[in-house]
N, C-alpha and C positions, 0 to 999 in steps of 0.2 A: 936260281937265275936272277941276274940283275934286272931291275925294272928301270927303263929309261923313258923319260917324257921329254917332249919338246916345248919350248917356251920362247917368247919374244926376246931377242937380244936387246931391243929397245922398245919397251912396251908403250903403247899410246895412252895407257891409263895413268901415266905419271906417278906410279907407285901406289895407286889407290887399291890395289888388290882385286881388280875387276877383270883382268885378262883371264881367259878361260882355263889356263893352266892352274889357276888358283883352285878351281873346283877339284881338279885331280890331285893336286898337292894336299888339299884338306882331307880328301877321302883316304889317301895313303897314310897320312898322319893319324887319322882316326883308327886305322887297323894296324898301326905300328910297323909299317913296311918301309924300309929305306929305299931310296930311289936316286937315280942320277938324272941330270938335266942337260939336254943338248940345246943350246941357245941358237936361234935361227935369225940371222940378219934379214932385213926387209928384202934385200936383193936376192936372197936365196929362196924366197917363198914360191917362186914360179919355176924353179929349177927342177929337172926330172928327179933328182935324188929325193927331194922333199915331196914331190908329187906322188912318188911311189908309196909314201907313207900316208899322205893326205891328198886325195885326188883334187880337192878344191883349193889347195895351197893355203891352208889355215893352220892354226894350232888350237889345241894340243894334239899330240899323238902319244901313243903308249906302246912300248916294245918290251916284250918279255920272252926271251928265247926266239922261237920262230913266229910268235904271235905279234902282229902289228894291228893296232886299233886306232880309229879316229872318232871324233865327235865326243865331246865331254860327257854328255849324258850316258852314252853307251860305255864309255870307259869307267865311269863311276859304277854303273851296273855290274860290269865285269869285276871290278875290285870288290864290290859288296858280295858277289857270288863266290869269288875266289878265296877271300879271307874272312874270318869271323869278325863280327863287331858292328856291321852296318845294316844287317837285315835280321828281323826277329826269327827265332827258332820256330815259333808257332806258325803253321801253314797259312792260316787265315790272316794273321797280322802281317806276315811276309807278303802276301798277295796285296794287302791294302797299301803297304809301303811302296811296292812296285807301281801300284796304280797312281800314287801321288808323285812318283818320279815321272811317269808319263804325263800326268796332268801339268806338272811344272813346265816341261819342255814343249808341251803342245798348247796349253791353255792359259798359262800365266806369263812366262817369259816373252813369248812373241809379241804380246801387247806392249810390254815395256820396251822391247827393241824397236817396235814401230814408233814409239814416242821419241827415242833417241835418233832414229833416222830423220824424223821430222825436224828435230831440234838442230842437228848438226849438218845434215845434208840437204834438206829441203826447205829451210827457213826462208830462202829467197824466192820461193815460188809464189806465184800470184794467189794461189789458193791456200797458202800455209796458215794464215791467220784464221781462216774459216775452218780448216780441217783440224788443227791442234785441239780445240775444245772437244771435238768429237772423239778423238783418240784418247784424251784424258778421261772422258766420261766412261769409255769402255773399260779403262783401267779401274776407275772407281767402282764400277759395277762388279767387276771381278774381285776386287779387294774386299768389297762388302760381303760377298759370298764367302770368300776365304776367311775373313775375320769371324764371321758367324760360325763357321765350322771349327776354327781353332778355339774360339771362346777363351777361357782362362787356362787352357792346357799349356804345358811347357812346349810340347812338340806337336807336329801336325797330326800324328795318329799313334798315340801310345809312347813307347820309348823312342829316344833319338835314333834316327836311321839315315840311310842314304837319301831318302826323300827330303829330309831336313837340310842336308848338305846342298842339294840342288835348289831347294826353295829359298833358303836363307840367302844364298848367293845371288839368285835372281832378284830378290827384293832389294838387296844391297845396291842395285843399280839406281835405285831411287832414294837412297839413304839421305836424310836431311831435306828432302824435297817433297812437294805434293806430287801425286796423291798419297804417298806412303805416310806422311806426317798426319794425315787426316784420320788414320786408323791406328790408334795407340797400341792396340793389342798386337798388330803386325809389327809395329816399330819395336815393341818390347821383345817380340819373338826374334827379330834380327839381332838385337843386343845380346840375347841369350846365346845365340849361335856364335857371335863374335867373342863371347867370354870363354868359350871352350878352349882348353889348352891346345888341342890339335889345330884349331883355326889360327890361334896366335902363332904357332910354329910355322904353319903354311904361309901366313901373311908375312912374317919376318923373312922367310926364305925368298919369297917373291920380291919383297922390298929391297933385299940385299942386292939382287940383280940390277934393279933400277939405280940404286946408289952407286954401284960399281961402274955403271955406264955413263954416269953424269957427274 
């Protein structure tokens, strides 16, 4: 069955590879699965056809036969369960990888998104200058814990897994910026993820959409 995902027709990330379809593209590339892409213009995000796939009017979605999924973390989990290559065979290692998937979407990425909201949507608020240092300190605290756990390992827990797809992509949202630059081990971890052939293929595919629309 053909896999179809949805993506921005005009991505707000300007070709940086940060839109959430990138996570799904990367996972599919890692497991060697071809896929088709349905590009969604801004004006279609609120239309019933797209809402039936994604109740909140966002991207990405994933379709395979009668199965329709939304939420990038859930989609990556499905891909990892459906196809070999992104979850360890050992039961305990598999459970740890899944734990790190949940940790990323629950305890790491939301802090980074909070900073983005502050920077791009709330910077004009009277309390913004006071609040931003608090938000960044929470990120530093979490990054300190994350860096300590990673240590000098290549990947977050043993072999590369779906957890690394989610975590590297989350950290990329702060690429070249503080607080990420303050943690060299995490910055190097991101670079290892970007060096993977599957990441490069996914990035090129998403970038091609941006270039075609501009």
